[in-house]
Biopython code that builds the backbone (N, CA, C, O; Angstrom):
import numpy as np
from Bio.PDB.StructureBuilder import StructureBuilder

atoms = [
    (1, "MET", "N", (0.818, -1.195, 0.000)),
    (1, "MET", "CA", (0.000, 0.000, 0.000)),
    (1, "MET", "C", (0.863, 1.261, 0.000)),
    (1, "MET", "O", (0.552, 2.242, -0.676)),
    (2, "ILE", "N", (1.944, 1.220, 0.762)),
    (2, "ILE", "CA", (2.855, 2.368, 0.795)),
    (2, "ILE", "C", (3.495, 2.565, -0.580)),
    (2, "ILE", "O", (3.642, 3.691, -1.055)),
    (3, "LYS", "N", (3.869, 1.453, -1.205)),
    (3, "LYS", "CA", (4.482, 1.539, -2.527)),
    (3, "LYS", "C", (3.544, 2.219, -3.515)),
    (3, "LYS", "O", (3.992, 2.985, -4.368)),
    (4, "GLY", "N", (2.250, 1.946, -3.409)),
    (4, "GLY", "CA", (1.280, 2.589, -4.283)),
    (4, "GLY", "C", (1.295, 4.103, -4.132)),
    (4, "GLY", "O", (1.145, 4.835, -5.110)),
    (5, "LEU", "N", (1.477, 4.567, -2.899)),
    (5, "LEU", "CA", (1.563, 6.012, -2.657)),
    (5, "LEU", "C", (2.822, 6.593, -3.290)),
    (5, "LEU", "O", (2.794, 7.685, -3.856)),
    (6, "TYR", "N", (3.916, 5.859, -3.191)),
    (6, "TYR", "CA", (5.164, 6.324, -3.807)),
    (6, "TYR", "C", (5.029, 6.389, -5.335)),
    (6, "TYR", "O", (5.569, 7.297, -5.966)),
    (7, "VAL", "N", (4.317, 5.438, -5.922)),
    (7, "VAL", "CA", (4.117, 5.443, -7.371)),
    (7, "VAL", "C", (3.336, 6.689, -7.788)),
    (7, "VAL", "O", (3.670, 7.336, -8.781)),
    (8, "ILE", "N", (2.300, 7.019, -7.027)),
    (8, "ILE", "CA", (1.515, 8.218, -7.322)),
    (8, "ILE", "C", (2.392, 9.465, -7.211)),
    (8, "ILE", "O", (2.358, 10.330, -8.087)),
    (9, "GLU", "N", (3.167, 9.556, -6.147)),
    (9, "GLU", "CA", (4.036, 10.724, -5.953)),
    (9, "GLU", "C", (5.068, 10.846, -7.069)),
    (9, "GLU", "O", (5.355, 11.952, -7.529)),
    (10, "ALA", "N", (5.620, 9.736, -7.502)),
    (10, "ALA", "CA", (6.602, 9.775, -8.591)),
    (10, "ALA", "C", (5.959, 10.268, -9.885)),
    (10, "ALA", "O", (6.585, 10.993, -10.658)),
    (11, "ALA", "N", (4.727, 9.877, -10.112)),
    (11, "ALA", "CA", (4.033, 10.265, -11.337)),
    (11, "ALA", "C", (3.682, 11.753, -11.361)),
    (11, "ALA", "O", (3.556, 12.336, -12.438)),
    (12, "ILE", "N", (3.523, 12.372, -10.195)),
    (12, "ILE", "CA", (3.099, 13.777, -10.166)),
    (12, "ILE", "C", (4.209, 14.741, -9.767)),
    (12, "ILE", "O", (3.948, 15.923, -9.547)),
    (13, "LYS", "N", (5.427, 14.260, -9.673)),
    (13, "LYS", "CA", (6.504, 15.091, -9.132)),
    (13, "LYS", "C", (6.734, 16.380, -9.916)),
    (13, "LYS", "O", (7.171, 17.370, -9.329)),
    (14, "ASP", "N", (6.460, 16.404, -11.204)),
    (14, "ASP", "CA", (6.708, 17.598, -12.016)),
    (14, "ASP", "C", (5.453, 18.443, -12.241)),
    (14, "ASP", "O", (5.485, 19.413, -12.999)),
    (15, "GLN", "N", (4.367, 18.087, -11.597)),
    (15, "GLN", "CA", (3.108, 18.816, -11.766)),
    (15, "GLN", "C", (3.067, 20.046, -10.861)),
    (15, "GLN", "O", (3.736, 20.077, -9.828)),
    (16, "PRO", "N", (2.295, 21.048, -11.237)),
    (16, "PRO", "CA", (2.117, 22.208, -10.354)),
    (16, "PRO", "C", (1.379, 21.796, -9.071)),
    (16, "PRO", "O", (0.685, 20.780, -9.048)),
    (17, "ALA", "N", (1.533, 22.580, -8.025)),
    (17, "ALA", "CA", (0.981, 22.254, -6.712)),
    (17, "ALA", "C", (-0.527, 22.010, -6.754)),
    (17, "ALA", "O", (-1.018, 21.088, -6.102)),
    (18, "GLU", "N", (-1.261, 22.812, -7.500)),
    (18, "GLU", "CA", (-2.714, 22.655, -7.564)),
    (18, "GLU", "C", (-3.100, 21.313, -8.170)),
    (18, "GLU", "O", (-4.041, 20.660, -7.717)),
    (19, "GLN", "N", (-2.372, 20.915, -9.188)),
    (19, "GLN", "CA", (-2.656, 19.648, -9.844)),
    (19, "GLN", "C", (-2.256, 18.475, -8.945)),
    (19, "GLN", "O", (-2.954, 17.462, -8.897)),
    (20, "LYS", "N", (-1.136, 18.614, -8.235)),
    (20, "LYS", "CA", (-0.732, 17.584, -7.281)),
    (20, "LYS", "C", (-1.826, 17.370, -6.242)),
    (20, "LYS", "O", (-2.170, 16.238, -5.903)),
    (21, "TYR", "N", (-2.363, 18.479, -5.744)),
    (21, "TYR", "CA", (-3.409, 18.390, -4.733)),
    (21, "TYR", "C", (-4.616, 17.613, -5.265)),
    (21, "TYR", "O", (-5.136, 16.731, -4.581)),
    (22, "GLN", "N", (-5.059, 17.935, -6.473)),
    (22, "GLN", "CA", (-6.220, 17.263, -7.071)),
    (22, "GLN", "C", (-5.963, 15.774, -7.265)),
    (22, "GLN", "O", (-6.822, 14.947, -6.958)),
    (23, "ILE", "N", (-4.797, 15.436, -7.766)),
    (23, "ILE", "CA", (-4.470, 14.032, -8.006)),
    (23, "ILE", "C", (-4.364, 13.281, -6.685)),
    (23, "ILE", "O", (-4.810, 12.137, -6.588)),
    (24, "ARG", "N", (-3.785, 13.903, -5.675)),
    (24, "ARG", "CA", (-3.697, 13.272, -4.360)),
    (24, "ARG", "C", (-5.087, 13.013, -3.790)),
    (24, "ARG", "O", (-5.326, 11.968, -3.185)),
    (25, "GLN", "N", (-5.997, 13.954, -3.978)),
    (25, "GLN", "CA", (-7.355, 13.759, -3.482)),
    (25, "GLN", "C", (-8.048, 12.607, -4.219)),
    (25, "GLN", "O", (-8.800, 11.840, -3.617)),
    (26, "GLU", "N", (-7.794, 12.497, -5.503)),
    (26, "GLU", "CA", (-8.434, 11.461, -6.317)),
    (26, "GLU", "C", (-7.802, 10.082, -6.137)),
    (26, "GLU", "O", (-8.512, 9.078, -6.081)),
    (27, "LYS", "N", (-6.476, 10.028, -6.047)),
    (27, "LYS", "CA", (-5.785, 8.738, -6.053)),
    (27, "LYS", "C", (-5.175, 8.354, -4.716)),
    (27, "LYS", "O", (-5.289, 7.203, -4.294)),
    (28, "SER", "N", (-4.536, 9.285, -4.050)),
    (28, "SER", "CA", (-3.852, 8.954, -2.796)),
    (28, "SER", "C", (-4.821, 8.799, -1.631)),
    (28, "SER", "O", (-4.639, 7.924, -0.785)),
    (29, "LEU", "N", (-5.837, 9.631, -1.583)),
    (29, "LEU", "CA", (-6.774, 9.575, -0.468)),
    (29, "LEU", "C", (-7.451, 8.213, -0.343)),
    (29, "LEU", "O", (-7.536, 7.691, 0.768)),
    (30, "PRO", "N", (-7.938, 7.615, -1.431)),
    (30, "PRO", "CA", (-8.499, 6.266, -1.297)),
    (30, "PRO", "C", (-7.469, 5.234, -0.810)),
    (30, "PRO", "O", (-7.805, 4.338, -0.037)),
    (31, "GLN", "N", (-6.232, 5.363, -1.261)),
    (31, "GLN", "CA", (-5.163, 4.459, -0.807)),
    (31, "GLN", "C", (-4.925, 4.631, 0.688)),
    (31, "GLN", "O", (-4.765, 3.651, 1.415)),
    (32, "LEU", "N", (-4.901, 5.884, 1.144)),
    (32, "LEU", "CA", (-4.692, 6.153, 2.566)),
    (32, "LEU", "C", (-5.856, 5.629, 3.401)),
    (32, "LEU", "O", (-5.645, 5.131, 4.506)),
    (33, "ASN", "N", (-7.067, 5.735, 2.892)),
    (33, "ASN", "CA", (-8.218, 5.205, 3.617)),
    (33, "ASN", "C", (-8.132, 3.689, 3.761)),
    (33, "ASN", "O", (-8.457, 3.142, 4.815)),
    (34, "LYS", "N", (-7.696, 3.016, 2.705)),
    (34, "LYS", "CA", (-7.504, 1.556, 2.767)),
    (34, "LYS", "C", (-6.410, 1.208, 3.771)),
    (34, "LYS", "O", (-6.554, 0.277, 4.563)),
    (35, "LEU", "N", (-5.320, 1.961, 3.729)),
    (35, "LEU", "CA", (-4.214, 1.713, 4.647)),
    (35, "LEU", "C", (-4.662, 1.919, 6.091)),
    (35, "LEU", "O", (-4.302, 1.126, 6.961)),
    (36, "ARG", "N", (-5.436, 2.963, 6.362)),
    (36, "ARG", "CA", (-5.908, 3.231, 7.727)),
    (36, "ARG", "C", (-6.820, 2.109, 8.219)),
    (36, "ARG", "O", (-6.717, 1.680, 9.368)),
    (37, "ALA", "N", (-7.711, 1.637, 7.347)),
    (37, "ALA", "CA", (-8.600, 0.538, 7.725)),
    (37, "ALA", "C", (-7.792, -0.712, 8.045)),
    (37, "ALA", "O", (-8.066, -1.398, 9.030)),
    (38, "TRP", "N", (-6.796, -1.009, 7.214)),
    (38, "TRP", "CA", (-5.942, -2.164, 7.466)),
    (38, "TRP", "C", (-5.173, -1.987, 8.767)),
    (38, "TRP", "O", (-5.072, -2.924, 9.559)),
    (39, "LEU", "N", (-4.631, -0.798, 8.996)),
    (39, "LEU", "CA", (-3.856, -0.527, 10.201)),
    (39, "LEU", "C", (-4.711, -0.710, 11.452)),
    (39, "LEU", "O", (-4.271, -1.333, 12.418)),
    (40, "ASP", "N", (-5.924, -0.174, 11.439)),
    (40, "ASP", "CA", (-6.798, -0.315, 12.607)),
    (40, "ASP", "C", (-7.065, -1.789, 12.923)),
    (40, "ASP", "O", (-7.062, -2.192, 14.086)),
    (41, "LYS", "N", (-7.293, -2.577, 11.893)),
    (41, "LYS", "CA", (-7.540, -4.009, 12.087)),
    (41, "LYS", "C", (-6.270, -4.712, 12.573)),
    (41, "LYS", "O", (-6.318, -5.525, 13.497)),
    (42, "ALA", "N", (-5.147, -4.396, 11.952)),
    (42, "ALA", "CA", (-3.885, -5.041, 12.298)),
    (42, "ALA", "C", (-3.449, -4.713, 13.728)),
    (42, "ALA", "O", (-2.878, -5.562, 14.413)),
    (43, "LEU", "N", (-3.714, -3.494, 14.176)),
    (43, "LEU", "CA", (-3.349, -3.108, 15.547)),
    (43, "LEU", "C", (-4.077, -3.966, 16.574)),
    (43, "LEU", "O", (-3.526, -4.275, 17.631)),
    (44, "GLN", "N", (-5.306, -4.348, 16.269)),
    (44, "GLN", "CA", (-6.095, -5.171, 17.182)),
    (44, "GLN", "C", (-5.645, -6.628, 17.179)),
    (44, "GLN", "O", (-5.873, -7.347, 18.152)),
    (45, "GLN", "N", (-5.013, -7.066, 16.106)),
    (45, "GLN", "CA", (-4.668, -8.469, 15.942)),
    (45, "GLN", "C", (-3.192, -8.770, 16.186)),
    (45, "GLN", "O", (-2.773, -9.922, 16.075)),
    (46, "THR", "N", (-2.411, -7.767, 16.513)),
    (46, "THR", "CA", (-0.968, -7.930, 16.647)),
    (46, "THR", "C", (-0.537, -7.614, 18.077)),
    (46, "THR", "O", (-1.020, -6.661, 18.689)),
    (47, "LEU", "N", (0.362, -8.415, 18.589)),
    (47, "LEU", "CA", (0.887, -8.147, 19.922)),
    (47, "LEU", "C", (1.701, -6.850, 19.909)),
    (47, "LEU", "O", (2.570, -6.682, 19.054)),
    (48, "PRO", "N", (1.435, -5.944, 20.831)),
    (48, "PRO", "CA", (2.105, -4.641, 20.790)),
    (48, "PRO", "C", (3.600, -4.683, 21.093)),
    (48, "PRO", "O", (4.323, -3.773, 20.689)),
    (49, "LYS", "N", (4.081, -5.702, 21.783)),
    (49, "LYS", "CA", (5.496, -5.761, 22.155)),
    (49, "LYS", "C", (6.379, -6.402, 21.085)),
    (49, "LYS", "O", (7.605, -6.324, 21.167)),
    (50, "GLY", "N", (5.767, -7.034, 20.085)),
    (50, "GLY", "CA", (6.552, -7.656, 19.017)),
    (50, "GLY", "C", (7.035, -6.616, 18.025)),
    (50, "GLY", "O", (6.603, -5.464, 18.063)),
    (51, "LYS", "N", (7.923, -7.018, 17.143)),
    (51, "LYS", "CA", (8.473, -6.093, 16.141)),
    (51, "LYS", "C", (7.372, -5.560, 15.218)),
    (51, "LYS", "O", (7.354, -4.373, 14.895)),
    (52, "THR", "N", (6.467, -6.427, 14.800)),
    (52, "THR", "CA", (5.379, -5.977, 13.937)),
    (52, "THR", "C", (4.478, -5.009, 14.688)),
    (52, "THR", "O", (4.073, -3.984, 14.140)),
    (53, "GLY", "N", (4.165, -5.325, 15.929)),
    (53, "GLY", "CA", (3.342, -4.432, 16.746)),
    (53, "GLY", "C", (3.990, -3.076, 16.937)),
    (53, "GLY", "O", (3.313, -2.049, 16.894)),
    (54, "GLU", "N", (5.293, -3.067, 17.147)),
    (54, "GLU", "CA", (6.016, -1.809, 17.301)),
    (54, "GLU", "C", (5.981, -0.997, 16.002)),
    (54, "GLU", "O", (5.815, 0.222, 16.032)),
    (55, "ALA", "N", (6.136, -1.674, 14.869)),
    (55, "ALA", "CA", (6.103, -0.983, 13.582)),
    (55, "ALA", "C", (4.712, -0.404, 13.318)),
    (55, "ALA", "O", (4.582, 0.722, 12.838)),
    (56, "LEU", "N", (3.686, -1.174, 13.632)),
    (56, "LEU", "CA", (2.321, -0.682, 13.447)),
    (56, "LEU", "C", (2.030, 0.496, 14.372)),
    (56, "LEU", "O", (1.383, 1.461, 13.966)),
    (57, "ALA", "N", (2.503, 0.420, 15.600)),
    (57, "ALA", "CA", (2.312, 1.521, 16.550)),
    (57, "ALA", "C", (3.029, 2.780, 16.054)),
    (57, "ALA", "O", (2.522, 3.890, 16.216)),
    (58, "TYR", "N", (4.195, 2.608, 15.455)),
    (58, "TYR", "CA", (4.942, 3.741, 14.898)),
    (58, "TYR", "C", (4.139, 4.399, 13.773)),
    (58, "TYR", "O", (4.034, 5.624, 13.715)),
    (59, "LEU", "N", (3.579, 3.585, 12.887)),
    (59, "LEU", "CA", (2.768, 4.116, 11.796)),
    (59, "LEU", "C", (1.551, 4.841, 12.356)),
    (59, "LEU", "O", (1.209, 5.928, 11.891)),
    (60, "ASP", "N", (0.905, 4.256, 13.336)),
    (60, "ASP", "CA", (-0.264, 4.876, 13.951)),
    (60, "ASP", "C", (0.091, 6.209, 14.602)),
    (60, "ASP", "O", (-0.636, 7.192, 14.455)),
    (61, "LYS", "N", (1.211, 6.238, 15.323)),
    (61, "LYS", "CA", (1.649, 7.441, 15.998)),
    (61, "LYS", "C", (1.976, 8.571, 15.020)),
    (61, "LYS", "O", (1.771, 9.745, 15.328)),
    (62, "ASN", "N", (2.478, 8.213, 13.856)),
    (62, "ASN", "CA", (2.890, 9.202, 12.868)),
    (62, "ASN", "C", (1.873, 9.389, 11.733)),
    (62, "ASN", "O", (2.195, 9.977, 10.700)),
    (63, "TRP", "N", (0.667, 8.896, 11.925)),
    (63, "TRP", "CA", (-0.350, 8.950, 10.881)),
    (63, "TRP", "C", (-0.621, 10.385, 10.421)),
    (63, "TRP", "O", (-0.729, 10.639, 9.221)),
    (64, "ASP", "N", (-0.728, 11.311, 11.356)),
    (64, "ASP", "CA", (-1.029, 12.693, 10.975)),
    (64, "ASP", "C", (0.055, 13.289, 10.070)),
    (64, "ASP", "O", (-0.248, 14.042, 9.144)),
    (65, "LYS", "N", (1.291, 12.956, 10.337)),
    (65, "LYS", "CA", (2.394, 13.449, 9.498)),
    (65, "LYS", "C", (2.322, 12.851, 8.099)),
    (65, "LYS", "O", (2.629, 13.522, 7.114)),
    (66, "LEU", "N", (1.914, 11.582, 8.017)),
    (66, "LEU", "CA", (1.821, 10.913, 6.727)),
    (66, "LEU", "C", (0.705, 11.503, 5.872)),
    (66, "LEU", "O", (0.822, 11.576, 4.649)),
    (67, "THR", "N", (-0.361, 11.916, 6.514)),
    (67, "THR", "CA", (-1.535, 12.337, 5.763)),
    (67, "THR", "C", (-1.641, 13.850, 5.573)),
    (67, "THR", "O", (-2.675, 14.329, 5.108)),
    (68, "VAL", "N", (-0.631, 14.594, 5.910)),
    (68, "VAL", "CA", (-0.682, 16.051, 5.696)),
    (68, "VAL", "C", (-0.749, 16.346, 4.217)),
    (68, "VAL", "O", (-0.798, 17.511, 3.821)),
]
sb = StructureBuilder()
sb.init_structure("model")
sb.init_model(0)
sb.init_chain("A")
sb.init_seg("    ")
for serial, (resi, resn, name, xyz) in enumerate(atoms, 1):
    if name == "N":
        sb.init_residue(resn, " ", resi, " ")
    sb.init_atom(name, np.array(xyz, "f"), 0.0, 1.0, " ", f" {name:<3s}", serial, name[0])
structure = sb.get_structure()
């Protein structure tokens, strides 16, 4: 899912800011919504002290920075 976001960003890197914003709303926002839904489910199913749990907690903690 993260790779999909990087693909979108690579495709729009030379676009003007207004166009980047529109494309992000159309393409990145649905990807981020899917990622958030997966993250919420995964957080409930993963032990918090394990490496995967720690990685998921890190993503959750930094979610606002990712979605700016």
